[in-house]
Each structure stands twice: as C-alpha cells, then as structure tokens.
C-alpha positions in Angstrom: -50.3 -0.9 28.8 -51.3 1.7 26.3 -50.3 1.4 22.5 -47.9 4.3 22.9 -45.9 2.3 25.7 -45.5 -0.7 23.6 -44.4 1.3 20.5 -41.3 2.6 22.5 -39.2 -1.0 23.3 -40.3 -1.9 19.6 -38.6 1.1 18.2 -35.6 1.4 20.3 -34.8 -2.3 19.6 -35.2 -1.1 16.0 -32.9 1.5 16.5 -30.5 -0.8 18.3 -30.6 -3.6 15.3 -29.8 -0.8 12.7 -26.7 0.7 14.9 -25.3 -2.9 15.1 -26.0 -3.9 11.6 -23.7 -0.9 10.9 -20.9 -0.9 13.5 -20.5 -4.9 13.7 -18.9 -4.9 10.3 -16.9 -2.4 10.9 -15.7 -3.8 14.0 -15.1 -7.1 12.1 -13.3 -5.3 9.7 -10.8 -4.0 12.7 -10.6 -7.1 15.1 -9.9 -10.0 12.4 -6.9 -8.3 10.8 -5.5 -7.2 14.4 -6.1 -10.9 15.7 -4.4 -12.3 12.5 -1.3 -10.1 12.9 -0.9 -11.4 16.3 -1.2 -14.8 15.2 1.2 -14.2 12.4 3.6 -12.7 15.3 3.2 -15.8 17.7 4.0 -18.2 14.9 7.1 -16.1 14.0 8.3 -16.4 17.7 8.0 -20.3 17.5 10.2 -19.9 14.3 12.7 -17.8 16.5 12.7 -20.4 19.2 13.6 -22.9 16.9 16.4 -21.0 16.0 17.3 -20.7 19.7 16.5 -16.7 19.6 14.3 -14.8 22.1 11.0 -13.7 20.8 10.5 -11.1 24.0 14.6 -9.5 22.7 13.4 -9.8 18.9 10.0 -7.5 19.4 12.1 -5.5 21.9 14.4 -4.3 19.3 11.9 -3.5 16.7 10.2 -1.2 19.4 13.5 0.3 20.1 14.6 0.8 16.4 11.3 2.0 15.0 9.4 3.6 17.8 11.2 4.3 21.1 12.7 8.0 20.3 12.5 10.8 18.0 15.2 9.1 15.9 13.5 5.7 16.0 10.5 7.9 14.5 12.3 9.6 12.0 13.9 6.2 10.9 10.4 4.8 10.4 8.6 7.7 8.7 11.4 8.2 6.3 10.0 4.6 4.8 6.5 5.2 5.1 5.9 7.2 1.9 6.3 4.5 -0.9 4.7 2.1 1.5 1.3 4.4 1.4 1.8 4.6 -2.2 2.4 1.0 -2.8 -0.6 0.2 -0.7 -2.8 2.2 -2.7 -1.6 0.6 -5.9 -3.4 -2.7 -4.5 -6.1 -1.5 -2.5 -7.9 0.7 -5.3 -7.9 -2.1 -7.9 -9.4 -4.3 -4.9 -12.4 -2.3 -4.8 -13.2 -4.2 -7.9 -12.2 -7.5 -6.6 -8.9 -7.3 -8.6 -5.6 -8.6 -7.0 -2.8 -6.2 -8.7 0.4 -7.1 -6.9 2.7 -5.7 -9.7 3.3 -2.3 -8.0 7.0 -2.8 -7.8 7.6 -2.7 -11.7 5.4 0.3 -11.4 7.6 2.0 -8.9 10.8 1.3 -11.1 9.3 2.6 -14.2 8.0 5.7 -12.4 11.5 6.7 -10.7 13.0 6.5 -14.1 10.1 8.3 -15.8 10.7 10.9 -12.9 14.6 10.9 -13.0 14.8 11.7 -17.0 12.2 14.1 -16.7 14.0 16.0 -14.1 16.9 16.2 -16.0 15.1 17.2 -19.2 13.5 20.1 -17.3 16.7 21.0 -15.4 16.7 24.5 -16.7 13.3 25.2 -15.4 11.8 26.4 -11.9 11.4 24.2 -9.4 7.7 24.3 -9.3 7.2 23.6 -13.1 10.0 20.8 -12.9 8.6 19.2 -10.3 5.3 19.0 -12.0 6.7 17.7 -15.1 8.5 14.8 -12.9 5.5 14.1 -11.0 3.1 13.6 -14.4 5.6 11.5 -16.0 6.1 9.3 -12.9 2.0 9.2 -13.1 1.4 8.7 -16.3 4.1 5.6 -16.9 2.9 4.1 -13.6 -0.7 4.4 -14.4 -0.2 3.2 -18.0 2.1 0.2 -17.0 -0.8 -1.0 -14.5 -3.8 0.2 -16.3 -2.6 -2.4 -19.2 -3.2 -4.9 -16.5 -6.8 -3.9 -16.4 -7.1 -3.4 -20.3 -5.8 -7.0 -20.3 -8.6 -8.2 -17.9 -11.3 -6.5 -19.3 -10.3 -7.0 -23.1 -8.4 -10.5 -23.1 -9.8 -11.8 -19.9 -6.1 -12.4 -18.4 -5.9 -12.9 -14.8 -4.8 -9.4 -13.5 -2.5 -11.3 -10.5 -0.6 -13.3 -13.1 0.0 -10.5 -15.7 0.8 -7.7 -13.3 3.6 -9.7 -11.3 4.8 -10.8 -14.8 4.9 -7.2 -16.1 6.6 -6.4 -13.1 9.8 -8.6 -13.9 9.7 -6.9 -17.3 9.5 -3.2 -15.7 12.3 -4.3 -13.8 14.5 -5.6 -16.7 13.7 -2.9 -18.8 14.5 -0.2 -16.1 17.8 -1.7 -15.6 18.3 -2.0 -19.6 18.0 1.9 -19.7 19.8 2.9 -16.8 22.5 0.7 -17.8 22.4 1.8 -21.4 20.6 4.7 -23.3 20.3 6.8 -19.5 23.3 5.8 -17.8 25.6 8.6 -16.4 28.9 8.0 -17.5 30.4 8.9 -14.6 28.5 6.2 -12.7 31.0 3.3 -12.6 30.5 0.8 -9.9 26.7 1.2 -10.1 25.0 2.2 -12.9 22.6 5.2 -12.4 21.5 8.0 -14.0 22.7 11.4 -14.1 22.2 13.3 -10.6 19.1 15.4 -10.5 19.7 19.2 -10.5 19.7 20.5 -6.7 16.6 22.4 -7.4 14.7 19.3 -8.3 15.6 17.2 -4.8 12.9 17.3 -2.6 13.7 18.2 1.0 12.3 17.6 4.6 9.3 19.0 6.2 9.8 21.6 8.7 8.4 19.3 11.3 11.9 18.7 13.5 12.7 15.8 12.3 14.0 14.7 8.7 11.3 13.1 7.1 10.9 14.3 3.6 7.8 15.6 1.9 6.7 12.3 0.2 5.3 11.1 3.6 2.7 14.4 3.4 2.0 13.4 0.1 1.5 10.0 0.7 -1.1 10.9 3.4 -3.0 13.3 0.9 -3.1 10.5 -1.6 -4.7 8.2 1.0 -7.0 10.8 2.0 -7.9 11.4 -1.5 -8.6 7.9 -2.2 -10.7 7.4 0.4 -12.9 10.3 -0.7 -12.9 8.6 -4.0 -14.1 5.3 -3.0 -16.0 5.9 0.0 -17.8 9.4 -0.8 -18.4 9.5 -4.3 -20.7 8.2 -7.0 -17.6 6.6 -9.0 -16.5 4.9 -5.5 -20.0 3.4 -5.1 -20.0 1.9 -8.8 -17.1 0.3 -8.4 -18.1 -1.4 -5.1 -21.2 -2.5 -6.9 -18.6 -3.8 -9.6 -16.2 -5.6 -7.2 -19.3 -7.5 -5.5 -21.0 -8.8 -8.4 -19.3 -7.8 -11.9 -21.6 -9.4 -13.7 -24.5 -7.7 -11.9 -23.0 -4.4 -12.3 -22.6 -4.9 -16.4 -26.6 -5.9 -16.6 -27.5 -2.8 -14.3 -25.5 -0.9 -17.3 -22.3 0.4 -14.9 -19.4 1.3 -17.0 -17.2 -1.6 -15.9 -14.8 -1.8 -18.5 -13.5 2.1 -17.8 -14.1 1.4 -14.0 -11.6 -1.4 -14.2 -9.0 0.5 -16.4 -9.5 3.9 -14.5 -8.8 2.2 -11.1 -5.9 0.0 -11.9 -4.4 3.3 -14.0 -4.8 5.2 -10.7 -3.3 2.7 -8.8 -0.2 2.7 -11.0 -0.1 6.3 -10.8 0.1 5.9 -7.0 3.1 3.4 -7.4 5.1 5.7 -10.0 5.0 8.7 -7.6 6.4 6.2 -4.7 9.3 5.8 -7.8 9.5 9.8 -7.9 9.8 10.6 -4.3 12.6 7.7 -3.9 14.3 9.2 -6.7 13.9 12.9 -6.0 14.0 12.3 -2.0 16.3 9.6 -1.2 18.8 8.4 -4.4 19.0 11.2 -6.4 18.9 9.4 -9.5 17.2 6.3 -11.1 19.2 2.7 -10.4 18.9 -0.3 -8.7 18.1 1.1 -5.5 14.2 1.6 -6.4 13.7 -2.2 -6.7 13.9 -2.9 -3.0 10.7 -4.7 -2.5 8.4 -1.8 -1.4 5.9 -2.8 -3.9 5.8 -6.1 -2.7 5.4 -5.2 1.0 2.6 -2.8 0.0 0.4 -6.1 -0.8 0.9 -6.9 2.7 0.0 -3.1 3.5 -3.6 -3.3 1.6 -4.5 -6.4 3.1 -4.1 -6.2 6.3 -5.9 -2.6 5.9 -8.6 -4.6 4.4 -8.0 -2.2 1.2 -9.2 0.7 3.4 -7.2 4.1 2.1 -7.4 5.2 5.7 -6.7 2.1 7.3 -3.4 2.3 4.7 -1.6 5.0 6.8 -1.3 3.5 10.6 -0.5 -0.3 8.7 2.2 1.3 6.7 3.7 3.3 9.5 3.7 -0.2 11.6 5.7 -2.3 8.6 7.9 0.9 8.1 8.9 0.4 11.9 9.5 -3.2 11.4 11.7 -2.2 8.0 13.4 0.0 10.0 14.6 -2.5 12.6 16.1 -4.9 10.5 19.6 -3.8 10.7 19.4 -3.5 14.5 18.1 -6.9 14.8 20.7 -8.4 12.0 23.3 -6.9 14.6 22.3 -7.2 18.0 20.8 -10.7 17.6 22.8 -12.6 14.7 20.0 -12.8 12.7 20.2 -12.6 8.7 18.8 -9.1 7.2 15.7 -11.3 5.1 14.4 -12.4 9.0 12.1 -9.2 8.7 11.0 -10.6 5.1 10.3 -13.8 6.8 8.2 -12.2 9.7 6.0 -10.5 7.2 5.6 -13.6 4.9 4.3 -15.3 7.7 1.9 -12.2 9.0 0.6 -12.3 5.4 -0.2 -16.0 5.2 -2.1 -15.4 8.2 -4.0 -12.2 6.8 -4.7 -14.5 3.7 -6.4 -17.5 6.1 -8.1 -15.0 8.0 -10.3 -14.1 5.3 -12.3 -17.2 5.9 -13.4 -16.2 9.2 -15.4 -12.9 7.5 -19.3 -13.3 8.3 -18.5 -16.6 10.4 -18.1 -15.5 13.5 -21.5 -15.0 15.7 -20.4 -12.2 17.8 -19.9 -9.9 14.9 -23.9 -10.8 13.8 -26.4 -8.6 14.9 -28.9 -11.8 15.5 -26.2 -12.8 18.3 -26.9 -9.4 20.4 -31.0 -9.7 19.5 -32.4 -10.6 22.6 -35.1 -13.3 22.4 -38.8 -12.1 22.5 
C-alpha cells in the first residue's frame, strides 16, 4: 500500500470528525429542548389524569383551536408578535450570560410611551407618527431594561432580581399614570389613555387573514437580532463575554458597554411589543397591557436556547397554546389558568434539561469515532 493510499482514510476521518464537531452541538441544542418539551407535556398529562380529564382530548383541543384551520392560525398568529419581542428581551442579554426576566414592565411602559406619543403626534402624517411612537417605545423600554445592565456592571446587582423587581415598579407606574395624569375622562369603568387617532392605528397585513403588521416586524426583529449576535464582531464579543466575563475583561473587550447595550436592546424589543399591543390591538394604554406576555417570553427564549431564529417557531407554538385557552375552558370545564400551569411545568422541564448538555454520549464526536 502506497503512501498516497494511506493518507486518504486519514483525511476522510479528519473531515468527518470536523463535521461531527460542528453538527452534533447543533443537533443537541434542538433535541434536548424538544425532549424537555415532550417530557413537560407528559408530566402535565399526569396532572390532567389526576383531575379526571383526558390528555388526548386536551391536546386535540389545543390543535383545533390553534392550528387546524385558517381561523385557528389567524387566532394564533395574532398573538405571536408580543411573544417574539418578549423572547428577544430575554435572549439578547442571555448572550452575555444574563438572565433578565423583567420584560413585562418594559412592555407596559413601552405601550404607555407609544400611546402618549401618538396622542401628541395626532396632527402628524401617519409615517411620522408611527416613527415617533416606535422611537418612544424603544427608548423607554431600552432605558428601563438597560438600567438593569447598568446596575449589574456598576453596582454588582443581580440582573434576575433587579429586572423582576423593576417589572413590578414599571407596572405600578404605568397604572398610576393611566389612572392619573394620562387618564381619558371618558374612560369610566376601565381607566385608559385617550384613544389613538385613526391614522395611527396599525392595520392588518394583506395576507388573507386578520394578522396585524406587528407579526412582520417581530419576524424582522428576530432576523436582525440573529445577524447581530451570530454574524457580527459585536455579537462574537458578546458570546466571548458570556462564556467567561473575566477572561473577556482581561482580553480588553468592552464588557460594560456590551452588557448595557444588549440589555437596552432587549428592553427596546419589549417596548415595541407594547407599541403594537396599543396601536394594533387595544387602541389605548390600559391595564390590558399586563397580560403575562413578558413572562411567557421567558419560556420562549429558554425553549429556543436564546437563538433569535429559533424564537420564531417556539413563539408560534406557545401562541397556539395561548389561543386555545378559552376553548379548553369551555369544553373541558377547566380553569383559564390551566394553560399557565402547563407552561410552568414545561418551563421547569426546560430548566432541568440544562444539566444534560455535554453529558449525553451520542452528541459527542468521540462516540461516533471508530476505534483504530
């Protein structure tokens, strides 16, 4: 056997090892969350059986309400927009190893800022009014969550605790302003700001079903976030800092600006969720802005492994769950919070699955490498 013939298997094996090293971690990042999702649903099925309800009927109703027809898809997709933005609020800071869970507050304040700005720009052309509303929502949401990053860098305050506490403050502040300084005197039973001018209401996309433009901009935000985190030097620096923040500081990376910048971007995304809830759904800022989208966004981000592109299918799935809540309540005589219980169990399963990464042999290149 010649030297040339012995080199080919070695080169082929090297290429195979390189390919496995690239694809197995990606496969692991897909399989483990899906397995955790299935495990969480299985545990919830036991919960349903304990209540004397059929899991088969329950999941059939979820499919029927969320995904079985054009009307079902319309009901689902109309709820996706805030979940996309709320998922980004968690996923972007997570690239630096931060766990920010206060998106609900940024959604509320962003929606209020958009509503007040829209009223101030009622005289302006629609494009100028929309731009002003979007800027206000992003600035307020970005400043609110960006403050969490500042507290983490400058004062060493844990971002999970500070973001959660600031969410409660934001919701209280929004309620105070809506019921006080910005209240429309005509809103008697449910305090609200004055309705937005008609030209500043966001309509539906021309796609044949009633889904507003927030869905499109949510998709666009996820794509842009993916480009930022996976295709730019800034995103690469953020990943390095997320892996080892002290090592990043030693290497001279601007960790402080990265932390504040990525938390502010996450807050800006949450602020946009508030904008579209006000301009496309409610028409004014009121207590309806606080419905839990920010907290569901935590589950969206963790199930997507903080990948902005993976947030899209996960948000659609969870929006389908949310859309089925009313039908499940009517048909199976279950509380409206049943879907929240299911999501909570799935979230716990996702958290527990974090311990599996890097420990399952089938996802290691050495498992597939043939012995010499």
